[in-house]
DRENZA-224591 format. One line per field, with one value per residue (C-alpha): x, y, z; residue number from 1; residue in three letters. Coordinates in steps of 0.02 Angstrom, whole numbers, always signed. Layout:
! residues N
c1 X_... $
c2 Y_... $
c3 Z_... $
num NUM_... $
residu ALA_... $
This chain:
! residues 429
c1 -1_+61_+110_-18_-162_-109_-109_-296_-345_-273_-355_-519_-520_-440_-584_-715_-637_-632_-809_-807_-951_-954_-980_-841_-725_-758_-742_-578_-501_-554_-511_-329_-306_-358_-275_-118_-78_-131_-113_-287_-346_-466_-588_-627_-686_-820_-884_-892_-992_-1114_-1136_-1160_-1317_-1382_-1472_-1658_-1668_-1617_-1795_-1874_-1775_-1836_-2031_-2034_-1946_-2083_-2223_-2156_-2162_-2340_-2391_-2305_-2379_-2555_-2654_-2603_-2479_-2617_-2740_-2611_-2586_-2754_-2797_-2652_-2715_-2883_-2816_-2698_-2732_-2833_-2689_-2558_-2435_-2554_-2516_-2334_-2381_-2471_-2323_-2212_-2345_-2374_-2184_-2206_-2343_-2250_-2093_-2197_-2235_-2080_-1920_-1832_-1778_-1763_-1927_-2013_-1930_-1989_-2156_-2214_-2080_-2114_-2303_-2291_-2164_-2264_-2427_-2332_-2278_-2451_-2533_-2417_-2293_-2114_-2023_-1859_-1964_-2056_-1890_-1801_-1948_-1992_-1805_-1766_-1934_-1912_-1775_-1922_-1916_-1774_-1807_-1982_-1993_-1982_-1814_-1704_-1558_-1604_-1640_-1450_-1388_-1476_-1418_-1239_-1268_-1378_-1498_-1678_-1752_-1931_-1849_-1732_-1881_-1961_-1815_-1866_-2040_-2002_-1868_-1983_-2130_-2005_-1949_-2133_-2181_-2027_-2039_-2228_-2203_-2071_-2185_-2325_-2221_-2145_-2316_-2388_-2255_-2274_-2458_-2518_-2706_-2782_-2909_-3067_-3089_-3163_-3338_-3364_-3441_-3281_-3171_-3281_-3277_-3093_-3062_-3186_-3090_-2913_-2960_-2876_-2722_-2713_-2720_-2580_-2462_-2587_-2576_-2385_-2349_-2514_-2452_-2286_-2307_-2458_-2360_-2474_-2325_-2136_-2048_-2005_-2184_-2239_-2152_-2243_-2410_-2389_-2342_-2501_-2617_-2555_-2566_-2737_-2796_-2718_-2792_-2954_-3021_-2943_-2922_-2784_-2656_-2673_-2610_-2500_-2404_-2365_-2216_-2139_-2161_-2088_-1948_-1893_-1896_-1803_-1664_-1667_-1651_-1515_-1422_-1429_-1374_-1218_-1174_-1204_-1076_-945_-950_-950_-774_-701_-772_-691_-521_-553_-593_-434_-327_-413_-431_-597_-506_-357_-451_-552_-389_-326_-499_-508_-338_-375_-560_-627_-792_-932_-1014_-862_-851_-1040_-1013_-862_-937_-1083_-980_-889_-1045_-1117_-962_-963_-1156_-1114_-1010_-1070_-1250_-1333_-1331_-1128_-1086_-1204_-1125_-938_-938_-1055_-920_-796_-897_-978_-812_-797_-979_-951_-790_-896_-1048_-1169_-1313_-1311_-1480_-1462_-1306_-1403_-1531_-1389_-1309_-1468_-1516_-1331_-1319_-1500_-1466_-1321_-1459_-1487_-1308_-1192_-1107_-1180_-1340_-1471_-1633_-1541_-1527_-1708_-1778_-1669_-1732_-1922_-1910_-1767_-1640_-1452_-1383_-1317_-1497_-1566_-1418_-1464_-1647_-1621_-1520_-1643_-1724_-1562_-1534_-1693_-1641_-1458_-1538_-1651_-1498_-1403_-1557_-1572_-1377_-1372_-1541_-1528_-1668_-1795_-1730_-1748_-1903_-2016_-1908_-1899_-2089_-2134_-1979_-1917_-1756 $
c2 -1_+180_+295_+411_+286_+263_+454_+462_+318_+384_+554_+478_+364_+491_+615_+490_+424_+596_+620_+752_+749_+602_+739_+851_+696_+638_+816_+861_+689_+703_+877_+835_+697_+798_+961_+909_+731_+736_+932_+958_+1139_+1169_+1251_+1082_+1022_+1171_+1101_+928_+985_+1074_+910_+798_+907_+941_+792_+760_+602_+706_+782_+615_+596_+771_+731_+561_+636_+778_+643_+543_+698_+747_+569_+571_+737_+664_+510_+406_+306_+276_+224_+98_+31_-11_-88_-209_-246_-282_-429_-514_-437_-596_-713_-746_-599_-514_-341_-378_-434_-282_-173_-279_-255_-62_-44_-129_-3_+151_+98_+89_+270_+354_+262_+281_+167_+313_+391_+206_+183_+354_+355_+159_+111_+254_+212_+24_-9_+77_-18_-186_-160_-90_-258_-367_-417_-448_-291_-354_-442_-282_-170_-305_-331_-143_-99_-219_-217_-37_-108_-119_+55_+51_-129_-91_+15_+166_+178_+329_+207_+125_+303_+345_+181_+198_+380_+297_+127_+201_+68_+92_+154_+68_-102_-80_-45_-195_-305_-260_-330_-513_-492_-362_-484_-630_-525_-475_-661_-725_-599_-624_-804_-785_-656_-799_-931_-837_-772_-943_-1018_-875_-922_-749_-715_-690_-550_-590_-600_-449_-452_-421_-254_-194_-251_-141_+6_+5_-19_+126_+242_+194_+164_+335_+289_+106_+191_+283_+145_+82_+257_+264_+86_+91_+257_+198_+33_+76_+212_+343_+448_+408_+378_+551_+614_+488_+565_+737_+648_+551_+721_+806_+663_+633_+832_+835_+676_+753_+928_+895_+725_+660_+842_+808_+907_+1099_+1218_+1307_+1148_+1140_+1280_+1163_+1011_+1090_+1168_+993_+910_+1037_+1008_+827_+839_+958_+839_+717_+829_+892_+700_+672_+832_+774_+592_+654_+745_+589_+493_+603_+571_+385_+401_+505_+381_+235_+152_+51_-33_-74_-154_-250_-315_-378_-445_-546_-618_-690_-737_-843_-884_-747_-846_-827_-630_-605_-681_-583_-432_-468_-479_-325_-219_-291_-223_-56_-36_-48_+118_+211_+262_+197_+352_+389_+203_+188_+331_+293_+113_+94_+158_+39_-106_-91_-134_-290_-351_-359_-471_-603_-583_-515_-423_-233_-244_-394_-319_-154_-253_-338_-177_-114_-259_-255_-76_-76_-209_-82_+30_-108_-155_-70_+39_+165_+81_+242_+133_+53_+232_+289_+125_+143_+312_+248_+139_+224_+84_+85_+17_-134_-192_-150_-232_-394_-383_-363_-521_-652_-537_-492_-681_-682_-545_-608_-783_-698_-599_-759_-828_-670_-677_-850_-855_-701_-769_-728_-559_-516_-618_-463_-352_-500_-509_-325_-257_-418_-390 $
c3 -5_-51_+86_+29_+53_+230_+263_+191_+297_+455_+420_+394_+549_+659_+611_+643_+799_+861_+839_+699_+601_+452_+310_+374_+410_+223_+141_+230_+191_+8_-3_+77_-39_-204_-165_-59_-134_-303_-345_-405_-423_-261_-373_-442_-263_-281_-454_-369_-237_-349_-464_-304_-259_-434_-441_-471_-373_-210_-228_-193_-26_+21_+6_+76_+231_+234_+196_+351_+468_+414_+456_+630_+670_+622_+655_+508_+598_+752_+610_+530_+697_+733_+548_+579_+757_+706_+582_+713_+871_+939_+905_+1035_+1019_+911_+966_+933_+764_+728_+778_+650_+503_+547_+528_+353_+313_+385_+300_+125_+146_+238_+172_+336_+479_+602_+563_+583_+753_+806_+748_+782_+912_+1025_+1015_+1018_+1153_+1291_+1216_+1228_+1406_+1467_+1391_+1499_+1362_+1411_+1419_+1346_+1203_+1171_+1159_+1045_+925_+898_+886_+746_+655_+586_+476_+347_+332_+218_+141_+99_-42_-70_+34_+52_+48_-113_-193_-162_-217_-377_-401_-394_-472_-617_-595_-628_-467_-503_-521_-373_-270_-313_-250_-80_-75_-47_+91_+181_+175_+220_+380_+429_+422_+518_+650_+671_+682_+819_+920_+899_+971_+1095_+1177_+1157_+1261_+1384_+1393_+1373_+1369_+1196_+1152_+1090_+908_+832_+755_+569_+617_+719_+582_+454_+584_+596_+408_+369_+491_+423_+232_+208_+297_+200_+47_+44_+1_-121_-208_-210_-290_-398_-475_-497_-571_-670_-760_-702_-617_-576_-410_-411_-430_-312_-182_-204_-229_-69_+26_-42_-10_+172_+208_+130_+227_+402_+378_+284_+332_+493_+544_+664_+601_+614_+486_+627_+628_+445_+478_+607_+499_+348_+454_+514_+357_+283_+425_+396_+207_+229_+346_+210_+74_+169_+188_-4_-35_+81_+14_-159_-124_-43_-190_-310_-228_-253_-425_-461_-384_-464_-300_-344_-485_-373_-245_-378_-450_-280_-225_-384_-365_-199_-203_-355_-291_-303_-167_-51_-114_-61_+104_+142_+88_+209_+366_+305_+294_+445_+523_+448_+487_+673_+661_+520_+449_+307_+203_+219_+194_+39_-46_+11_-33_-183_-297_-225_-246_-417_-516_-417_-461_-651_-613_-511_-622_-480_-530_-464_-399_-302_-227_-187_-101_+7_+49_+111_+234_+290_+336_+394_+533_+579_+654_+784_+824_+957_+979_+873_+825_+821_+854_+1003_+1085_+1026_+1113_+1261_+1286_+1276_+1416_+1500_+1483_+1446_+1276_+1357_+1406_+1223_+1144_+1231_+1192_+998_+984_+938_+810_+730_+708_+611_+498_+474_+429_+298_+233_+205_+113_-12_-33_-104_-192_-296_-426_-275_-249_-421_-464_-464_-566_-698_-700_-710_-824_-879_-814 $
num 1_2_3_4_5_6_7_8_9_10_11_12_13_14_15_16_17_18_19_20_21_22_23_24_25_26_27_28_29_30_31_32_33_34_35_36_37_38_39_40_41_42_43_44_45_46_47_48_49_50_51_52_53_54_55_56_57_58_59_60_61_62_63_64_65_66_67_68_69_70_71_72_73_74_75_76_77_78_79_80_81_82_83_84_85_86_87_88_89_90_91_92_93_94_95_96_97_98_99_100_101_102_103_104_105_106_107_108_109_110_111_112_113_114_115_116_117_118_119_120_121_122_123_124_125_126_127_128_129_130_131_132_133_134_135_136_137_138_139_140_141_142_143_144_145_146_147_148_149_150_151_152_153_154_155_156_157_158_159_160_161_162_163_164_165_166_167_168_169_170_171_172_173_174_175_176_177_178_179_180_181_182_183_184_185_186_187_188_189_190_191_192_193_194_195_196_197_198_199_200_201_202_203_204_205_206_207_208_209_210_211_212_213_214_215_216_217_218_219_220_221_222_223_224_225_226_227_228_229_230_231_232_233_234_235_236_237_238_239_240_241_242_243_244_245_246_247_248_249_250_251_252_253_254_255_256_257_258_259_260_261_262_263_264_265_266_267_268_269_270_271_272_273_274_275_276_277_278_279_280_281_282_283_284_285_286_287_288_289_290_291_292_293_294_295_296_297_298_299_300_301_302_303_304_305_306_307_308_309_310_311_312_313_314_315_316_317_318_319_320_321_322_323_324_325_326_327_328_329_330_331_332_333_334_335_336_337_338_339_340_341_342_343_344_345_346_347_348_349_350_351_352_353_354_355_356_357_358_359_360_361_362_363_364_365_366_367_368_369_370_371_372_373_374_375_376_377_378_379_380_381_382_383_384_385_386_387_388_389_390_391_392_393_394_395_396_397_398_399_400_401_402_403_404_405_406_407_408_409_410_411_412_413_414_415_416_417_418_419_420_421_422_423_424_425_426_427_428_429 $
residu UNK_UNK_UNK_UNK_UNK_UNK_UNK_UNK_UNK_UNK_UNK_UNK_UNK_UNK_UNK_UNK_UNK_UNK_UNK_UNK_UNK_UNK_UNK_UNK_UNK_UNK_UNK_UNK_UNK_UNK_UNK_UNK_UNK_UNK_UNK_UNK_UNK_UNK_UNK_UNK_UNK_UNK_UNK_UNK_UNK_UNK_UNK_UNK_UNK_UNK_UNK_UNK_UNK_UNK_UNK_UNK_UNK_UNK_UNK_UNK_UNK_UNK_UNK_UNK_UNK_UNK_UNK_UNK_UNK_UNK_UNK_UNK_UNK_UNK_UNK_UNK_UNK_UNK_UNK_UNK_UNK_UNK_UNK_UNK_UNK_UNK_UNK_UNK_UNK_UNK_UNK_UNK_UNK_UNK_UNK_UNK_UNK_UNK_UNK_UNK_UNK_UNK_UNK_UNK_UNK_UNK_UNK_UNK_UNK_UNK_UNK_UNK_UNK_UNK_UNK_UNK_UNK_UNK_UNK_UNK_UNK_UNK_UNK_UNK_UNK_UNK_UNK_UNK_UNK_UNK_UNK_UNK_UNK_UNK_UNK_UNK_UNK_UNK_UNK_UNK_UNK_UNK_UNK_UNK_UNK_UNK_UNK_UNK_UNK_UNK_UNK_UNK_UNK_UNK_UNK_UNK_UNK_UNK_UNK_UNK_UNK_UNK_UNK_UNK_UNK_UNK_UNK_UNK_UNK_UNK_UNK_UNK_UNK_UNK_UNK_UNK_UNK_UNK_UNK_UNK_UNK_UNK_UNK_UNK_UNK_UNK_UNK_UNK_UNK_UNK_UNK_UNK_UNK_UNK_UNK_UNK_UNK_UNK_UNK_UNK_UNK_UNK_UNK_UNK_UNK_UNK_UNK_UNK_UNK_UNK_UNK_UNK_UNK_UNK_UNK_UNK_UNK_UNK_UNK_UNK_UNK_UNK_UNK_UNK_UNK_UNK_UNK_UNK_UNK_UNK_UNK_UNK_UNK_UNK_UNK_UNK_UNK_UNK_UNK_UNK_UNK_UNK_UNK_UNK_UNK_UNK_UNK_UNK_UNK_UNK_UNK_UNK_UNK_UNK_UNK_UNK_UNK_UNK_UNK_UNK_UNK_UNK_UNK_UNK_UNK_UNK_UNK_UNK_UNK_UNK_UNK_UNK_UNK_UNK_UNK_UNK_UNK_UNK_UNK_UNK_UNK_UNK_UNK_UNK_UNK_UNK_UNK_UNK_UNK_UNK_UNK_UNK_UNK_UNK_UNK_UNK_UNK_UNK_UNK_UNK_UNK_UNK_UNK_UNK_UNK_UNK_UNK_UNK_UNK_UNK_UNK_UNK_UNK_UNK_UNK_UNK_UNK_UNK_UNK_UNK_UNK_UNK_UNK_UNK_UNK_UNK_UNK_UNK_UNK_UNK_UNK_UNK_UNK_UNK_UNK_UNK_UNK_UNK_UNK_UNK_UNK_UNK_UNK_UNK_UNK_UNK_UNK_UNK_UNK_UNK_UNK_UNK_UNK_UNK_UNK_UNK_UNK_UNK_UNK_UNK_UNK_UNK_UNK_UNK_UNK_UNK_UNK_UNK_UNK_UNK_UNK_UNK_UNK_UNK_UNK_UNK_UNK_UNK_UNK_UNK_UNK_UNK_UNK_UNK_UNK_UNK_UNK_UNK_UNK_UNK_UNK_UNK_UNK_UNK_UNK_UNK_UNK_UNK_UNK_UNK_UNK_UNK_UNK_UNK_UNK_UNK_UNK_UNK_UNK_UNK_UNK_UNK_UNK_UNK_UNK_UNK_UNK_UNK_UNK_UNK_UNK_UNK_UNK_UNK_UNK_UNK_UNK_UNK_UNK $
């Protein structure tokens, strides 16, 4: 390894270890490499920053963030949970299953794990404990189930991956349906078995009238995912336009139909969404400067050559990458990791004949699991604050559910045809 590479690695790790914000660490490291090690004119860095944010795909992120905040402020989240509960609440562990299903519904609208933890987890964890569910079980379940926020489309992480890999976004979204549904079924089954062994009392089965009443109350909330996916895959509007439609629909429902969101709250929701979106944009900008340095030094190509010389099997490569991404996910957020690692891994995929959309789904699941793993898993801290427990307690609580998700990750890793089934059926991919 050249000495300049060691300097760059030392600067990056040093910045991250000293708790410097990720985007500043990436920007400073990339800037140092470009200007002082390669000798590039600093004005080029300004052009890189501009190009990185002058991308239409980033508008989708803004509007899905806004849509999630509108739903959190209003009552759509509560109605989604009610709808899920009326169908499975009478089973052993039914309320826990309803929480998992609600994470899937909310993830199909917000595209964010953190938003799902805040919106569903902060509501469901106290509700589960009040209904005599084991606290550790409740915390573990509702800390890990929100991974559906980045797997079930639309996913902010997938949007950024497609922006770098140039994959068709609508087709990439389709790869998330089967893994998302598998996670919902597996975690619900675990909840059923766990609660049945505990001998928990079952709620009475709801009558047809009760089901109809809840559906009538929740129909506007339930129609939102239908509107998004129906519009995208019918060709009525693109994925970018779907985000705007979802925002308008959520705002209309909350203010004019449910009337749970006041106009005076609109300014706060918009400002909060703008701050969140700006945070993502500066990470994109910082990562782009670092990525430019990697491109100038042809580091992805050099890594590809080394890997291909030492690994001959695509399955060994994927397994190695899974381990690497799981470790990286423990220390880095999914947005930064996606923007940094995608350009490095893309040249390797062609060498091993791995489909880029299959790999994008694997990267999303791996880094999504990172939200629930110590020491920096954001979901751990949010759930811990909800029940006033420390990071050690929450980390132990999530272990059985993480094992389920890692098992599903391995299935998706070694069964690419399952992941690509829907893109091939819809787009002949």
